[in-house]
C-alpha positions in Angstrom: 2.5 -24.4 -47.1 5.1 -25.7 -45.5 6.9 -24.8 -42.3 9.8 -26.8 -41.5 10.7 -27.3 -37.3 13.8 -28.5 -37.8 17.6 -27.1 -39.7 16.0 -27.6 -43.0 18.3 -25.3 -44.8 21.6 -24.1 -43.6 22.5 -21.2 -45.1 20.0 -17.9 -43.8 19.0 -14.4 -44.4 20.8 -11.7 -42.5 18.6 -8.7 -43.3 18.7 -4.7 -41.3 17.7 -1.6 -42.0 20.4 1.5 -42.1 19.6 4.4 -40.8 20.6 7.2 -42.9 21.5 11.2 -42.1 18.4 12.6 -43.1 16.4 9.4 -41.2 15.5 7.2 -44.3 16.0 4.0 -44.2 17.4 1.8 -46.4 17.4 -2.1 -46.6 20.5 -4.5 -46.0 20.9 -7.7 -47.3 23.8 -10.1 -46.3 23.7 -13.6 -47.8 25.0 -16.2 -46.5 26.6 -18.0 -49.0 25.5 -22.0 -49.6 26.4 -24.4 -46.6 30.2 -25.5 -45.4 31.4 -28.8 -46.3 31.4 -29.4 -41.8 29.0 -30.7 -40.6 26.8 -28.7 -38.4 25.0 -30.6 -35.2 20.8 -30.3 -35.5 19.3 -27.4 -33.8 16.3 -27.7 -31.3 13.8 -27.3 -33.4 11.2 -24.6 -33.5 9.2 -23.2 -30.8 5.5 -24.9 -32.0 3.6 -21.9 -30.4 6.0 -19.4 -32.7 5.5 -21.4 -36.0 1.3 -21.4 -35.2 2.0 -17.9 -35.8 3.9 -17.8 -38.6 1.5 -20.0 -39.8 -1.1 -17.5 -39.4 0.2 -15.3 -41.3 -0.8 -17.2 -44.0 -4.1 -17.0 -42.9 -7.2 -16.1 -45.2 -8.7 -13.7 -42.8 -6.9 -10.7 -43.4 -7.7 -9.8 -38.7 -5.9 -12.9 -37.9 -3.3 -12.9 -40.2 -2.2 -8.7 -38.5 -3.0 -10.3 -34.9 -0.4 -13.1 -35.8 2.1 -9.9 -37.4 1.7 -8.3 -34.0 2.6 -11.4 -31.7 5.5 -12.3 -34.1 6.9 -8.9 -33.8 6.2 -8.2 -29.5 8.0 -11.3 -29.0 11.4 -8.8 -29.9 14.8 -9.6 -31.2 15.2 -13.1 -29.6 12.9 -15.0 -32.0 14.6 -13.6 -34.8 16.6 -16.8 -35.5 14.1 -19.6 -35.2 12.5 -16.6 -38.1 14.8 -16.6 -40.3 14.9 -20.7 -40.5 10.9 -20.8 -40.8 11.4 -18.0 -43.5 13.7 -20.0 -45.6 11.4 -23.0 -44.5 8.5 -21.6 -45.8 6.9 -22.2 -49.6 4.3 -20.1 -48.6 4.3 -16.6 -51.0 2.1 -15.0 -48.5 3.9 -16.1 -45.3 7.8 -15.5 -47.5 6.3 -12.1 -47.7 4.9 -11.2 -44.4 7.8 -12.4 -42.3 10.5 -11.0 -44.7 9.0 -7.7 -43.5 8.9 -8.6 -40.1 12.6 -9.5 -39.6 13.6 -6.3 -41.3 11.7 -4.2 -39.1 12.6 -6.6 -35.8 16.3 -6.4 -36.9 16.1 -2.7 -37.3 14.5 -2.0 -33.6 17.5 -4.8 -32.4 19.8 -3.2 -33.7 19.5 0.5 -33.9 16.7 1.2 -31.0 18.1 1.4 -27.7 16.2 -0.4 -24.5 14.1 1.5 -22.2 13.5 1.1 -18.7 10.4 2.4 -16.9 10.0 2.0 -13.1 8.8 4.4 -9.7 11.6 3.7 -7.1 10.8 5.6 -3.6 13.9 5.0 -1.1 16.2 2.7 -3.3 19.8 2.7 -3.2 21.2 2.9 -6.7 22.5 -1.3 -6.9 18.9 -1.7 -6.0 18.0 0.8 -9.5 20.7 -0.6 -11.1 20.0 -4.2 -10.8 15.6 -3.2 -11.5 17.3 -2.2 -14.8 19.3 -5.0 -15.4 15.9 -6.9 -14.8 14.2 -5.3 -17.6 17.2 -4.7 -20.1 18.9 -7.8 -19.7 21.6 -6.7 -19.3 24.7 -7.0 -16.6 26.0 -4.4 -14.4 28.4 -5.0 -11.7 28.0 -2.4 -9.3 31.4 -1.6 -6.7 31.3 -0.6 -4.0 34.7 0.5 -3.6 34.3 3.4 -1.0 33.3 4.3 2.6 30.4 1.7 3.7 27.8 3.2 7.1 24.8 5.7 6.7 25.6 8.5 3.9 28.1 6.6 1.9 27.6 7.5 -1.7 26.9 3.2 -2.6 24.4 3.6 0.6 22.4 6.2 0.2 19.0 6.3 -0.9 16.9 7.9 -3.4 14.1 8.5 -5.4 14.1 7.6 -8.8 11.3 7.6 -11.8 11.4 6.9 -14.9 8.7 6.3 -17.9 9.8 4.8 -20.9 13.8 5.8 -20.3 16.7 4.8 -23.1 19.4 2.6 -21.4 22.5 5.6 -21.5 19.8 8.4 -20.4 18.7 5.9 -17.4 22.1 4.8 -15.7 23.6 7.6 -16.4 20.7 9.8 -14.6 21.1 7.2 -11.2 24.7 7.4 -11.3 24.5 11.4 -11.2 22.0 10.8 -8.7 24.1 9.1 -6.6 28.1 10.1 -7.0 28.6 6.8 -8.8 30.9 6.1 -11.9 29.9 4.4 -15.2 32.9 2.4 -16.4 31.8 0.7 -20.4 36.3 0.5 -22.0 36.2 -2.9 -21.4 35.4 -3.8 -24.8 32.6 -6.5 -23.2 29.5 -6.8 -22.6 29.1 -6.1 -19.0 28.8 -2.2 -17.8 30.8 -1.2 -14.2 29.4 1.0 -11.8 31.5 2.8 -8.9 31.4 3.9 -5.9 33.4 6.5 -4.4 33.7 8.6 -8.4 35.3 12.0 -8.3 35.0 12.5 -11.7 31.8 12.8 -14.6 31.5 13.4 -17.8 29.2 16.8 -18.3 28.7 16.7 -21.9 27.0 13.8 -23.5 24.7 12.9 -26.3 23.0 9.8 -26.5 21.6 8.6 -29.7 19.5 5.4 -29.6 21.4 2.4 -27.7 24.7 4.5 -28.3 26.4 7.0 -26.3 28.6 10.2 -27.2 30.7 11.5 -24.2 33.1 14.6 -26.2 36.9 14.0 -24.6 38.7 17.5 -25.4 38.7 19.8 -27.8 42.4 21.8 -28.6 43.3 24.1 -31.4 46.4 25.3 -33.7 46.6 28.9 -35.0 48.4 29.0 -38.2 50.1 33.0 -38.8 51.3 33.1 -43.3 54.7 34.5 -43.2 55.8 33.8 -47.0 53.3 34.6 -50.7 52.1 38.0 -48.5 50.9 41.2 -50.8 53.3 43.7 -51.8 50.9 46.6 -50.9 51.1 45.8 -47.7 52.1 43.1 -44.6 49.4 41.4 -44.0 49.3 38.8 -41.8 47.0 35.6 -43.1 46.0 33.9 -39.5 43.9 30.8 -40.1 42.8 28.9 -36.7 41.8 24.4 -36.9 40.3 23.5 -33.5 39.9 19.0 -33.1 37.2 17.6 -30.8 37.5 14.1 -30.7 34.4 12.0 -28.2 34.2 8.7 -27.4 30.7 6.4 -28.1 29.7 3.5 -26.2 27.0 1.0 -27.7 24.5 -0.9 -25.5 25.7 -4.8 -25.0 23.8 -5.6 -27.6 24.9 -3.7 -30.3 28.5 -4.8 -30.6 31.0 -2.7 -32.4 33.3 -4.2 -34.9 34.0 -0.1 -36.5 33.6 3.5 -37.7 33.7 5.3 -40.6 34.8 9.0 -40.1 32.5 11.2 -38.4 31.2 14.9 -40.4 30.2 17.8 -39.5 26.5 19.0 -40.4 26.3 21.8 -38.0 28.7 23.9 -35.7 28.1 26.9 -34.2 29.4 29.0 -32.3 28.1 31.9 -29.5 28.2 35.0 -31.6 26.2 32.6 -35.0 29.8 31.8 -36.8 30.3 29.5 -39.1 32.6 26.4 -38.0 31.7 23.9 -40.2 35.1 23.3 -42.6 34.9 22.5 -46.7 34.0 19.1 -47.5 37.4 17.8 -47.0 37.9 15.1 -50.3 40.3 12.4 -48.1 37.2 11.6 -45.5 36.0 8.8 -47.1 33.3 6.7 -45.8 33.6 3.5 -47.7 36.3 1.6 -45.8 37.2 1.3 -42.0 38.6 4.0 -40.2 38.3 2.9 -36.0 38.3 -0.1 -34.6 39.1 -2.6 -37.9 36.4 -5.1 -37.4 37.8 -5.5 -34.1 34.7 -6.6 -32.0 34.1 -4.3 -29.0 31.2 -1.7 -26.7 33.0 1.3 -27.1 35.4 3.9 -30.2 36.8 6.3 -30.9 35.9 9.8 -32.8 37.2 13.1 -34.0 36.0 15.9 -36.9 38.3 19.0 -37.7 36.2 23.0 -37.6 37.4 25.8 -38.1 37.1 29.0 -36.2 34.6 31.7 -37.1 35.8 34.1 -35.1 38.2 34.9 -32.2 35.8 36.9 -29.9 33.7 33.1 -29.7 34.1 31.4 -26.1 31.6 28.5 -26.6 30.1 25.8 -29.3 26.7 27.0 -29.2 25.6 23.1 -31.0 27.6 21.0 -33.0 25.6 18.4 -35.0 27.6 15.4 -36.8 26.7 12.0 -38.1 29.4 9.0 -38.0 28.3 5.4 -40.0 29.2 2.8 -37.3 29.4 -0.5 -38.2 27.8 -3.4 -36.4 27.7 -7.4 -35.6 24.3 -7.9 -36.8 24.3 -11.5 -36.7 26.7 -14.5 -36.5 26.5 -17.8 -37.7 29.2 -21.1 -37.0 31.0 -21.7 -40.0 33.1 -24.9 -38.8 32.6 -27.2 -36.2 34.8 -29.4 -34.8 33.7 -32.0 -32.4 35.9 -33.2 -29.8 38.7 -31.1 -30.6 41.3 -32.3 -28.5 40.9 -35.7 -30.4 40.9 -34.3 -33.6 44.0 -33.6 -34.6 45.6 -32.4 -38.1 42.3 -32.3 -40.5 41.1 -29.7 -43.1 37.8 -28.5 -42.6 35.8 -26.0 -45.6 33.3 -23.3 -44.5 31.8 -21.5 -46.7 34.0 -18.7 -47.3 36.7 -20.2 -45.1 39.7 -23.0 -45.2 40.3 -24.3 -41.4 43.5 -26.5 -41.3 42.8 -27.7 -37.9 46.3 -28.3 -36.0 44.6 -29.7 -32.7 44.1 -28.5 -29.2 46.1 -29.4 -25.7 44.5 -29.2 -22.3 47.0 -28.6 -19.1 45.3 -27.8 -15.7 41.5 -26.9 -17.5 43.4 -24.8 -20.4 43.8 -25.3 -23.2 45.8 -24.0 -26.8 44.3 -24.1 -30.1 46.7 -24.4 -32.9 45.2 -23.4 -36.2 44.9 -22.1 -39.7 42.2 -20.4 -40.8 42.6 -19.2 -45.0 40.1 -17.1 -46.7 38.5 -18.9 -50.0 37.4 -15.2 -50.9 40.9 -13.3 -51.4 42.0 -14.2 -54.8 43.5 -10.9 -55.3 46.9 -9.7 -54.0 46.9 -6.1 -54.0 43.5 -5.8 -52.2 43.8 -7.2 -49.2 40.7 -6.6 -45.9 43.4 -7.0 -42.9 40.4 -6.1 -41.2 39.7 -9.7 -41.6 43.1 -11.0 -41.0 43.4 -9.2 -37.8 40.5 -10.4 -36.2 39.8 -14.0 -36.7 41.0 -14.6 -33.8 38.0 -13.4 -32.3 36.1 -15.6 -34.3 37.2 -18.9 -32.4 35.1 -20.0 -30.1 35.9 -22.8 -27.2 32.6 -24.8 -25.8 31.7 -27.2 -22.9 29.3 -29.4 -23.2 26.9 -26.5 -21.4 27.3 -24.1 -24.2 29.0 -22.1 -22.1 32.5 -20.0 -23.9 35.7 -20.5 -22.8 37.4 -17.0 -22.6 40.7 -15.4 -24.3 41.8 -12.2 -25.0 43.8 -12.9 -28.4 46.5 -15.6 -29.4 50.3 -16.7 -28.4 51.6 -16.4 -31.7 50.2 -15.0 -35.0 51.4 -15.3 -38.7 49.4 -13.4 -41.2 49.4 -12.6 -44.7 46.4 -11.4 -45.2 44.3 -14.2 -46.9 45.9 -16.9 -44.6 46.2 -16.7 -40.5 48.4 -19.1 -38.3 47.0 -18.7 -34.8 47.7 -20.3 -31.4 45.3 -19.0 -28.9 44.7 -19.9 -25.3 42.1 -20.0 -24.0 41.0 -20.4 -20.3 38.1 -20.4 -17.2 39.4 -16.7 -15.9 37.5 -14.0 -17.0 38.4 -10.1 -17.7 38.5 -10.1 -13.1 40.5 -13.3 -13.0 37.4 -14.5 -11.1 37.5 -18.5 -12.5 34.5 -19.8 -13.9 32.9 -23.2 -13.3 33.1 -24.6 -17.0 33.2 -27.9 -18.0 35.2 -30.3 -20.6 35.4 -28.2 -24.3 34.2 -30.7 -26.2 33.6 -28.0 -29.5 35.6 -25.8 -31.0 33.8 -23.4 -33.6 35.0 -20.9 -36.0 32.2 -17.8 -37.3 31.3 -15.9 -39.5 30.0 -12.4 -38.9 27.8 -10.7 -40.4 27.4 -6.7 -40.3 25.7 -3.8 -41.0 26.5 0.1 -41.6 24.3 3.0 -39.4 24.5 6.2 -39.6 24.3 8.0 -35.8 23.1 11.5 -35.5 25.1 13.0 -32.7 24.3 16.4 -31.0 26.4 18.8 -28.4 25.8 21.7 -26.1 28.2 24.4 -25.1 31.7 23.2 -25.7 34.1 25.9 -24.5 36.3 27.0 -26.9 40.0 26.9 -26.6 
């Protein structure tokens, strides 16, 4: 048996599970092609304690193997990267088999299971409760007390909070509702913002693991047929379609790359009428419908319904499913050291070729000029603009401590689908305009994104009909 502590093999295997509508879990494997020509810097050795547990998976003692597996799984998603490194480095069939199963299960939990919080707080502010949520989940929550100050103010009132293995979104919404706060997760970053002095709320919310569905609107369109009528009597043929729209928020750990069209499985009114429309042959689930591979933490969806009775006033139950494309992993594909001094060079990755022009620095801000070409794009009639439109999001500029400079889109982009020429500004300011402490840029990285699609079940109750 052999385990290499270093980066023995550059290619990695990203493995995940997707939950289907009927609850079945199907295995998804994403194989990264061979190593790029651009040499990657060596990684830190795998934690010796973790390596010892991996080695124990091959023990002749069954109890030792089971105990090691439980200890590895308890380490959670933070250990996945090193576990994948250990997987490709081992030559033990037993370790490989057991480690593969563990990685699949842990990857599933990381991507499509909610993080939970448990707490019992007496006489604490909402801010204190949210700080405890951050402590238990690792998620960043920004509390903005932009309302009145003093005793009795929304941001300073004290409450009792009691949660037992409560999912993240349920806990955050419950804290906000009790304290009269507003929750905002619409900035497409990994920060959840909670504001005081909020006078609006969301009465129709559905929770599904790490996802939060918010009903945003419902409308109707009524048609009366005036031609092609029977000569035996003037009978107006009427039909009424209903459109229901919603928004989806993911937990900060789950970047969304896109969604597939939502499907209705159950829709009934208070009179027992069925509002599920016939299957739409144009509702193709094999291509992106929303977001188009743009990395974010919220997406939008809608479904169509048909009114069953003109007397019905409430949509009692609406169930559906939506395919959500998740970012399963990030792999550095091209790494350029000392980008300010490097000029006019070409780097070849697993799936891309980068023609790197330059990186200019002025006053602590950087402007990167490069062209990214997709190597596997051979059919001019089948261009994936989802890829080309989001290449800029995969470009990162790092300082010596690994901290990333911020960019919010290219200044210039020339895009033909297979090749994208970009001029990207990077600076120290975050979305709130605050300047962060960053050192000089020492590394430019163009990443590859691994992804899986997960069918998520949502359900709403008691939606008023228009």
